[in-house]
PAZAPA-4460 file (N, C-alpha, C; in steps of 0.05 Angstrom, whole numbers, plus 32768, in hexadecimal, padded with zeros to 4 digits):
% residues 214
    n_x    n_y    n_z   ca_x   ca_y   ca_z    c_x    c_y    c_z   seq   type   mol
   8A04   8007   8DD3   89EA   800F   8DE2   89E2   802A   8DE2     1      M     A
   89CC   8032   8DD9   89C4   804E   8DDB   89B2   8051   8DF1     2      T     A
   89AA   8067   8DF3   8994   8071   8E0A   8978   806C   8DFF     3      E     A
   8975   8060   8DE8   895A   805B   8DE1   8957   803F   8DE2     4      N     A
   894E   8038   8E03   894C   801D   8E09   8931   8012   8E00     5      F     A
   892B   7FFB   8DF9   8911   7FEE   8DF6   890A   7FE8   8E13     6      T     A
   88F0   7FE3   8E14   88DE   7FD6   8E2E   88EF   7FC3   8E41     7      A     A
   88F9   7FAF   8E2A   8903   7F97   8E33   8923   7F9A   8E44     8      E     A
   892C   7FB0   8E34   894B   7FB4   8E38   8949   7FC6   8E58     9      E     A
   8935   7FDA   8E57   8931   7FEA   8E6D   892E   7FD7   8E87    10      R     A
   891D   7FC3   8E86   8915   7FB5   8E98   892E   7FA1   8EA7    11      R     A
   893D   7F98   8E8E   8952   7F85   8E95   896C   7F9D   8EA2    12      L     A
   8971   7FAE   8E96   8985   7FC0   8EA1   897F   7FCA   8EBD    13      L     A
   8968   7FD4   8EBF   895E   7FDE   8EDB   8964   7FC6   8EEF    14      T     A
   8963   7FA9   8EE7   896A   7F99   8EFD   8987   7F93   8EFB    15      A     A
   8993   7F9B   8EE9   89AC   7F94   8EE6   89BD   7FA7   8EF6    16      I     A
   89B9   7FC3   8EF2   89C4   7FD6   8F07   89CE   7FCF   8F1E    17      Y     A
   89BB   7FC9   8F30   89C1   7FC2   8F4E   89D4   7FAD   8F4D    18      P     A
   89D4   7F9C   8F3E   89EA   7F86   8F40   8A09   7F92   8F3A    19      I     A
   8A0C   7FA5   8F27   8A21   7FB2   8F20   8A2C   7FC2   8F3C    20      I     A
   8A18   7FD2   8F45   8A25   7FE4   8F5B   8A28   7FD6   8F74    21      V     A
   8A21   7FBA   8F75   8A23   7FAA   8F8B   8A42   7F9A   8F8D    22      E     A
   8A42   7F94   8F71   8A5C   7F85   8F6D   8A78   7F92   8F60    23      K     A
   8A70   7FA6   8F55   8A85   7FB5   8F46   8A81   7FAD   8F29    24      G     A
   8A8E   7FBC   8F14   8A91   7FB3   8EFB   8A9D   7F98   8EF3    25      L     A
   8AB3   7F92   8F03   8AC7   7F7E   8EFA   8AB4   7F63   8F04    26      K     A
   8AAA   7F66   8F1D   8A9E   7F4B   8F29   8A82   7F46   8F1D    27      S     A
   8A77   7F5A   8F0F   8A60   7F58   8F01   8A65   7F43   8EE9    28      T     A
   8A5E   7F2C   8EE8   8A64   7F1E   8ED2   8A45   7F14   8EC4    29      T     A
   8A4E   7F10   8EAA   8A35   7F02   8E9C   8A23   7EEA   8EAA    30      M     A
   8A34   7ED8   8EB6   8A27   7EC3   8EC5   8A19   7ECB   8ED9    31      D     A
   8A26   7EDE   8EEB   8A12   7EEA   8F05   89FD   7EF4   8EFD    32      L     A
   8A00   7F06   8EE7   89E8   7F13   8EE3   89CF   7EFD   8ED5    33      V     A
   89DA   7EED   8ECA   89C5   7EDD   8EBB   89B4   7ECB   8ED3    34      A     A
   89C7   7EC3   8EE6   89BF   7EB2   8EFF   89A8   7EC5   8F0E    35      H     A
   89AF   7EE0   8F0F   89A1   7EEF   8F22   8985   7EF4   8F12    36      R     A
   898B   7EF7   8EFA   8971   7F00   8EE7   8961   7EE3   8EE0    37      L     A
   896B   7ECF   8EED   895C   7EB5   8EE7   895C   7EB1   8EC5    38      G     A
   896F   7EB3   8EBA   896F   7EB2   8E98   8988   7EA4   8E94    39      M     A
   898A   7E9A   8E7C   89A8   7E8F   8E75   89BB   7EA2   8E67    40      S     A
   89D1   7E9C   8E6A   89E8   7EB1   8E62   89E6   7EB3   8E44    41      K     A
   89DF   7E9D   8E35   89D9   7EA1   8E1B   89C6   7EB3   8E11    42      R     A
   89B0   7EB3   8E1F   899C   7EC7   8E1D   89A0   7EE1   8E22    43      T     A
   89B2   7EE6   8E39   89BC   7EFD   8E3F   89D0   7F0E   8E2B    44      L     A
   89DF   7EF8   8E1D   89EF   7F04   8E06   89DE   7F0D   8DF2    45      Y     A
   89CB   7EFB   8DE8   89BC   7F09   8DD5   89AC   7F21   8DD6    46      E     A
   89A8   7F29   8DEE   899F   7F44   8DF2   89B8   7F58   8DF6    47      I     A
   89D0   7F57   8E01   89E0   7F62   8E05   89FB   7F53   8DF7    48      F     A
   8A08   7F66   8DE4   8A1A   7F53   8DD6   8A37   7F4B   8DE6    49      E     A
   8A38   7F5C   8DFB   8A50   7F5A   8E0D   8A4C   7F65   8E28    50      S     A
   8A5E   7F5F   8E3D   8A5C   7F6A   8E58   8A5B   7F81   8E58    51      K     A
   8A6E   7F8C   8E45   8A73   7FB1   8E46   8A57   7FBC   8E3E    52      T     A
   8A4A   7FAF   8E27   8A34   7FBA   8E1D   8A20   7FBA   8E34    53      A     A
   8A19   7FA6   8E43   8A08   7FA4   8E59   8A0D   7FB4   8E6E    54      M     A
   8A26   7FB9   8E77   8A29   7FCD   8E8F   8A28   7FE7   8E81    55      I     A
   8A33   7FED   8E6F   8A2F   8009   8E5B   8A0F   8010   8E5D    56      T     A
   8A00   7FFB   8E55   89E5   8004   8E50   89D7   8009   8E71    57      G     A
   89DB   7FF7   8E84   89D0   7FFC   8EA2   89DC   8015   8EA6    58      A     A
   89F4   801E   8EA5   89FD   8037   8EB2   89EE   804F   8EA0    59      L     A
   89EE   804C   8E84   89E0   8064   8E75   89C1   8068   8E80    60      A     A
   89B8   8051   8E83   899B   8052   8E8A   8996   805A   8EA4    61      L     A
   89AA   8055   8EB8   89A6   8062   8ED4   89AB   8083   8ED3    62      H     A
   89C2   8088   8EC3   89C7   80A4   8EC1   89B4   80B1   8EB3    63      A     A
   89A5   80A8   8EA1   898B   80B5   8E93   8977   80BD   8EA7    64      M     A
   8973   80A4   8EB6   895C   80A8   8EC8   8963   80BD   8EDF    65      E     A
   897A   80BC   8EE6   8983   80D3   8EFC   8981   80ED   8EED    66      N     A
   8986   80F0   8ED4   8987   810B   8ECB   8967   810E   8EC5    67      R     A
   8955   80FE   8EC2   893C   8103   8EBF   892D   810B   8EDF    68      E     A
   893A   8101   8EF0   892E   8107   8F0A   893C   8123   8F13    69      K     A
   8952   8128   8F0A   8962   8146   8F0E   894F   815B   8EFE    70      A     A
   8945   8153   8EE8   8939   8168   8EDB   891D   816E   8EE8    71      D     A
   8913   815D   8EF0   88F9   815B   8EFE   88FA   816E   8F11    72      E     A
   890C   8166   8F25   8916   8176   8F3E   891E   8197   8F39    73      I     A
   892A   819A   8F25   892E   81B1   8F1F   8912   81C5   8F16    74      M     A
   88FF   81B3   8F08   88E8   81C0   8EFE   88D6   81C4   8F18    75      R     A
   88D9   81B4   8F2D   88C1   81B0   8F44   88CD   81C0   8F5A    76      S     A
   88E5   81C5   8F5F   88F5   81CE   8F7B   88ED   81EC   8F78    77      A     A
   88ED   81F4   8F90   88E4   8217   8F96   88FE   8222   8F91    78      P     A
   8914   821D   8F90   892D   822A   8F89   8943   8214   8F86    79      N     A
   895A   8220   8F7D   8974   8212   8F70   8981   8203   8F86    80      V     A
   8981   8211   8FA2   898B   8201   8FB7   897B   81EC   8FC0    81      L     A
   8964   81E8   8FC4   8950   81CF   8FC7   8955   81BF   8FB1    82      V     A
   895A   81C6   8F9A   8959   81B3   8F82   8975   81A2   8F87    83      A     A
   898B   81B6   8F8A   89A6   81A9   8F8D   89A5   8194   8FA2    84      L     A
   899A   8199   8FB9   8999   8189   8FD2   898A   8170   8FCB    85      I     A
   896E   8171   8FBF   8966   8158   8FB5   896E   8148   8F9E    86      R     A
   8983   8156   8F8E   898F   8147   8F7D   89A9   8137   8F85    87      I     A
   89B8   8144   8F9C   89CA   813B   8FA9   89C0   811D   8FB9    88      F     A
   89A8   8124   8FC4   8999   810B   8FCE   899E   80F6   8FBD    89      E     A
   8998   80F7   8FA2   8994   80DF   8F93   89B1   80D6   8F8C    90      I     A
   89C7   80E6   8F8B   89E0   80DA   8F8B   89E5   80D1   8FA5    91      H     A
   89DD   80D7   8FB8   89E6   80CC   8FD5   89D8   80B2   8FD7    92      R     A
   89BE   80AD   8FCC   89B4   8095   8FCD   89C0   807B   8FBD    93      H     A
   89CE   8087   8FA5   89DE   8076   8F96   89F7   806F   8FA5    94      D     A
   8A05   8082   8FB0   8A19   807A   8FC2   8A1A   8069   8FDA    95      L     A
   8A01   8065   8FE5   89F5   8052   8FFC   89F6   8034   8FF1    96      E     A
   89F2   8034   8FD6   89F3   8019   8FCC   8A0E   800D   8FBC    97      R     A
   8A23   801F   8FB8   8A2E   8019   8FA6   8A4E   8011   8FB1    98      I     A
   8A57   7FF8   8FA5   8A70   7FEF   8FA8   8A86   8002   8FA3    99      N     A
   8A96   8005   8FB3   8AAD   8014   8FAF   8ABF   800F   8F99   100      I     A
   8AC4   7FF0   8F91   8ACE   7FE3   8F7D   8AC0   7FF1   8F5F   101      N     A
   8AA6   7FFB   8F5F   8A9B   8007   8F48   8AB1   801D   8F3C   102      F     A
   8AB8   802A   8F4E   8ACB   803F   8F45   8AE1   803C   8F3E   103      F     A
   8AEF   8025   8F4D   8B0F   801E   8F45   8B0B   800C   8F2A   104      K     A
   8AF3   7FFC   8F24   8AEE   7FF0   8F0C   8AEC   8003   8EF6   105      D     A
   8AE0   8014   8EF9   8ADB   802B   8EE3   8AF1   8039   8EDE   106      M     A
   8B05   803C   8EED   8B21   804F   8EE9   8B30   803C   8EDE   107      D     A
   8B33   8026   8EE8   8B49   800E   8EE1   8B45   8001   8EC9   108      R     A
   8B2B   7FF9   8EC7   8B25   7FE1   8EB4   8B15   7FEC   8E95   109      L     A
   8B04   8001   8E9F   8AEF   800B   8E8A   8AF3   8028   8E83   110      Y     A
   8B09   8033   8E7D   8B0D   804A   8E76   8AFA   8057   8E60   111      H     A
   8AF2   8049   8E4A   8ADE   8053   8E39   8AC7   8054   8E41   112      D     A
   8AC0   8041   8E4F   8AA1   8043   8E5F   8AA1   805D   8E71   113      M     A
   8AB4   8063   8E81   8AB1   8076   8E8F   8AAD   808F   8E81   114      R     A
   8ABC   8094   8E68   8AB9   80AE   8E58   8A9B   80B0   8E4F   115      D     A
   8A8A   8095   8E4A   8A71   8099   8E45   8A61   809C   8E59   116      K     A
   8A65   8090   8E71   8A55   8093   8E87   8A55   80AB   8E94   117      Y     A
   8A6B   80BA   8E98   8A6F   80D3   8EA4   8A64   80EB   8E91   118      E     A
   8A56   80FE   8E9D   8A4E   8118   8E8E   8A65   812A   8E85   119      H     A
   8A61   8133   8E6F   8A73   8147   8E65   8A75   815D   8E79   120      N     A
   8A91   815E   8E85   8A9D   8170   8E98   8A94   818F   8E94   121      H     A
   8A99   8199   8E77   8A96   81B2   8E75   8A79   81B7   8E73   122      E     A
   8A6A   81A9   8E68   8A4A   81AA   8E68   8A40   81AB   8E82   123      E     A
   8A49   819B   8E96   8A40   8199   8EB2   8A47   81B7   8EBF   124      H     A
   8A5F   81C0   8EBB   8A6A   81D6   8EC2   8A58   81F0   8EBC   125      R     A
   8A50   81EF   8E9E   8A41   8205   8E9C   8A28   8202   8EA4   126      A     A
   8A1C   81EE   8EA9   8A00   81ED   8EB5   89FD   81F1   8ED1   127      A     A
   8A14   81EA   8EE2   8A19   81F2   8EF9   8A1B   8211   8EFE   128      M     A
   8A2B   821F   8EEE   8A2B   823D   8EEE   8A13   8245   8EE7   129      E     A
   8A02   823E   8ED8   89E6   8247   8ED4   89D5   8247   8EEE   130      Q     A
   89D7   8231   8EFC   89C8   822B   8F13   89D3   823C   8F2B   131      L     A
   89EC   8242   8F29   89F9   8256   8F41   89EA   8272   8F3C   132      Y     A
   89E9   8279   8F23   89E3   8295   8F1A   89C4   8295   8F22   133      Q     A
   89B3   8282   8F1C   8999   8282   8F26   8994   8283   8F41   134      K     A
   89A6   8274   8F51   89A7   8271   8F6B   89AA   828A   8F7B   135      G     A
   89BE   829D   8F6C   89BF   82B9   8F78   89AA   82C6   8F76   136      I     A
   899D   82C6   8F5B   8980   82D4   8F58   8969   82CD   8F6F   137      S     A
   896C   82B4   8F74   8958   82AE   8F89   895F   82B6   8FA4   138      E     A
   8978   82BD   8FA7   8981   82C4   8FC3   8987   82AB   8FD0   139      G     A
   898C   8293   8FC9   8996   8284   8FD7   89B5   8278   8FD2   140      V     A
   89C1   8287   8FC1   89E0   8288   8FC1   89ED   82A2   8FC2   141      F     A
   8A03   82A2   8FCC   8A12   82B7   8FCC   8A1E   82C1   8FB1   142      R     A
   8A27   82DE   8FAE   8A2D   82E3   8F95   8A4C   82EE   8F9C   143      D     A
   8A5B   82E8   8FB0   8A73   82EE   8FB9   8A8A   82D7   8FB7   144      D     A
   8A83   82C2   8FAB   8A94   82A8   8FAD   8A9F   82A5   8F8F   145      V     A
   8AB1   8296   8F92   8ABF   828D   8F76   8AB7   8272   8F71   146      N     A
   8A9E   8274   8F63   8A90   825C   8F5E   8A9B   8248   8F4E   147      F     A
   8AAD   8256   8F3B   8ABB   8242   8F22   8AD0   8230   8F38   148      R     A
   8AE0   823C   8F47   8AF1   822E   8F5C   8AE0   821A   8F6A   149      I     A
   8ACD   8224   8F7B   8ABD   8213   8F8C   8AB5   81FB   8F7C   150      L     A
   8AA8   81FF   8F67   8A9C   81E6   8F59   8AB4   81D3   8F4F   151      S     A
   8ACA   81DE   8F4A   8AE1   81CE   8F3C   8AE7   81BC   8F4F   152      R     A
   8AEC   81CC   8F6A   8AF2   81BD   8F83   8ADE   81A5   8F8B   153      M     A
   8AC6   81AA   8F84   8AB3   8195   8F89   8ABA   817B   8F74   154      M     A
   8ABE   8185   8F5C   8AC2   816A   8F4D   8ADF   8160   8F51   155      E     A
   8AF1   816B   8F5C   8B0A   815F   8F6A   8B02   814A   8F82   156      I     A
   8AF2   8156   8F94   8AEE   8147   8FA9   8ADD   812E   8FA1   157      Q     A
   8AC6   812F   8F8E   8ABC   811A   8F84   8ACD   8104   8F78   158      A     A
   8ADF   810C   8F69   8AF4   80FA   8F5E   8B04   80EE   8F78   159      E     A
   8B06   80F6   8F90   8B10   80EB   8FA4   8B01   80D3   8FAC   160      S     A
   8AE9   80D1   8FAC   8AD6   80BE   8FAF   8AE4   80A5   8FA3   161      L     A
   8AEE   80A4   8F8B   8AF3   808A   8F7A   8B0C   8081   8F87   162      K     A
   8B19   808E   8FA1   8B30   8085   8FA8   8B32   8085   8FC4   163      R     A
   8B1A   8082   8FD0   8B11   8084   8FED   8B20   8074   8FFE   164      M     A
   8B26   8059   8FF3   8B36   8049   9005   8B56   8053   900A   165      E     A
   8B60   805F   8FF6   8B7B   8068   8FFB   8B7A   8085   900B   166      D     A
   8B62   8094   9007   8B64   80AD   9015   8B59   80AF   902C   167      L     A
   8B43   809E   9034   8B37   80A0   904F   8B35   8088   9060   168      F     A
   8B34   808B   907E   8B31   8075   908D   8B1B   8060   9081   169      P     A
   8B1D   8048   9088   8B08   8032   9082   8AEC   8037   908B   170      P     A
   8AF1   8046   90A5   8AD5   804A   90B7   8AC6   805D   90A5   171      E     A
   8ACF   806D   909A   8AC2   8082   9088   8AB3   8076   9073   172      I     A
   8A97   807D   906F   8A8B   8071   9057   8A8A   8087   9041   173      S     A
   8A81   807B   9027   8A7F   808E   9011   8A6A   80A1   9017   174      L     A
   8A50   8098   9025   8A3B   80AB   902A   8A49   80C6   903A   175      V     A
   8A54   80BD   9051   8A61   80D0   9061   8A73   80E4   9052   176      E     A
   8A80   80D9   9042   8A92   80EF   9033   8A87   80FF   9021   177      I     A
   8A70   80F5   9015   8A5F   8100   9000   8A50   8118   9011   178      F     A
   8A42   8110   9024   8A30   8121   9034   8A46   813C   903C   179      D     A
   8A5E   8135   9048   8A75   814E   9050   8A77   815E   9036   180      T     A
   8A7A   8151   9021   8A84   815B   9005   8A70   816E   8FFD   181      M     A
   8A57   8166   8FFC   8A41   8174   8FED   8A38   8188   8FFA   182      S     A
   8A31   8181   9019   8A29   819B   902C   8A40   81AF   902E   183      L     A
   8A52   81A2   902C   8A6C   81BB   902F   8A6A   81CE   9019   184      G     A
   8A67   81C1   9001   8A65   81D0   8FE5   8A4C   81E3   8FE5   185      F     A
   8A33   81D8   8FF0   8A1A   81E7   8FF2   8A1E   8202   9004   186      L     A
   8A2C   81FB   901A   8A2C   8210   902C   8A41   8225   902A   187      R     A
   8A57   821C   9015   8A69   822D   900D   8A5D   8242   8FF6   188      S     A
   8A47   823C   8FF0   8A3A   8250   8FDB   8A20   825C   8FE6   189      I     A
   8A17   8253   8FFD   89FC   825B   9001   89F8   8273   9010   190      A     A
   89E5   8282   900C   89E0   829C   901B   89D8   8293   9035   191      S     A
   89D3   82A8   9048   89C4   82A2   9060   89AA   8297   9061   192      E     A
   899C   829B   904C   897C   828E   904A   8988   826F   9043   193      E     A
   899B   826D   902B   89A2   8254   9026   89AD   8241   903D   194      G     A
   89BE   824A   9053   89C3   8240   9067   89AE   8236   907D   195      H     A
   899B   8249   907B   897F   823B   9089   8978   8227   907F   196      R     A
   8973   8228   9060   8964   8210   9055   8976   81F8   9059   197      M     A
   8993   81F6   9057   89A2   81E3   905B   8999   81D4   9075   198      I     A
   899C   81E8   9089   8999   81E1   90A9   897B   81D1   90A9   199      D     A
   8969   81DD   909C   894F   81D0   90A0   894E   81B3   9092   200      R     A
   895C   81B5   907E   895E   819F   906B   896B   8186   9081   201      Y     A
   8981   818A   908E   8990   8177   909D   8983   8173   90B5   202      L     A
   8975   8183   90C2   895F   817F   90D8   894D   816C   90D1   203      A     A
   893C   816F   90B6   892C   8160   90B0   8937   8140   90AB   204      D     A
   8949   8143   909D   895A   8126   9095   895E   8117   90B2   205      R     A
   896B   8126   90C7   896E   8119   90DD   8955   810F   90EC   206      K     A
   8945   8121   90EC   8929   8115   90F4   891D   80FF   90E7   207      A     A
   891E   80FC   90CF   8914   80E7   90C1   8924   80CE   90C6   208      S     A
   893F   80CE   90CA   8951   80BC   90D3   894D   80AF   90F5   209      L     A
   8943   80BD   9107   893D   80B8   911D   892D   80A1   9125   210      S     A
   8937   808F   9138   8929   8074   9140   890A   8079   913F   211      P     A
   88FF   808F   9148   88E3   808E   914D   88D5   8090   9133   212      T     A
   88E3   809E   911D   88D7   80A0   9100   88D5   8084   90F2   213      N     A
   88E9   8070   90FE   88EB   805B   90EC   88D8   8041   90F0   214      K     A
***
């Protein structure tokens, strides 16, 4: 499955992705998907030759759409810090819906799929380094931190989300861990002006979640 999806493939994969994140990869069966979509399993197999092809397609489409959203955010945001905050919000929204078994299944059962699903680390690191330098020029990032180490620490922390049941108490959610991790990273590289932007963002999010605004 490539990223050149037909309109029909895109429609089906868009409907299949929520099933995958709800159930995890192992528990997402062709029977379940066919039932949820109101179609026969035979028809589903005519479109996707295997469960792996179906899941790979759904994950690839979702990743592609997230990249498109991130590109638009980078074009429209007033600075790099605001852009990263908004991009982190996309990932936060994904984690609000995801079944922790998704990560376990990816690691234990679908190693090849994980290689296709995850972005190339070196390309990602190079892109982040460019964003960091741009943020310095915009006055929202500090120029006296070791960004290479801090960004690598962020990667390691992100990996810990895949083993959260072993590393964190059960009352702590994926979103809480991600919030602490992502905001800690941004604060570690933000300038004084950047910290004020982060504080305004947190205040606005808190206000939007208050009962009076629901």
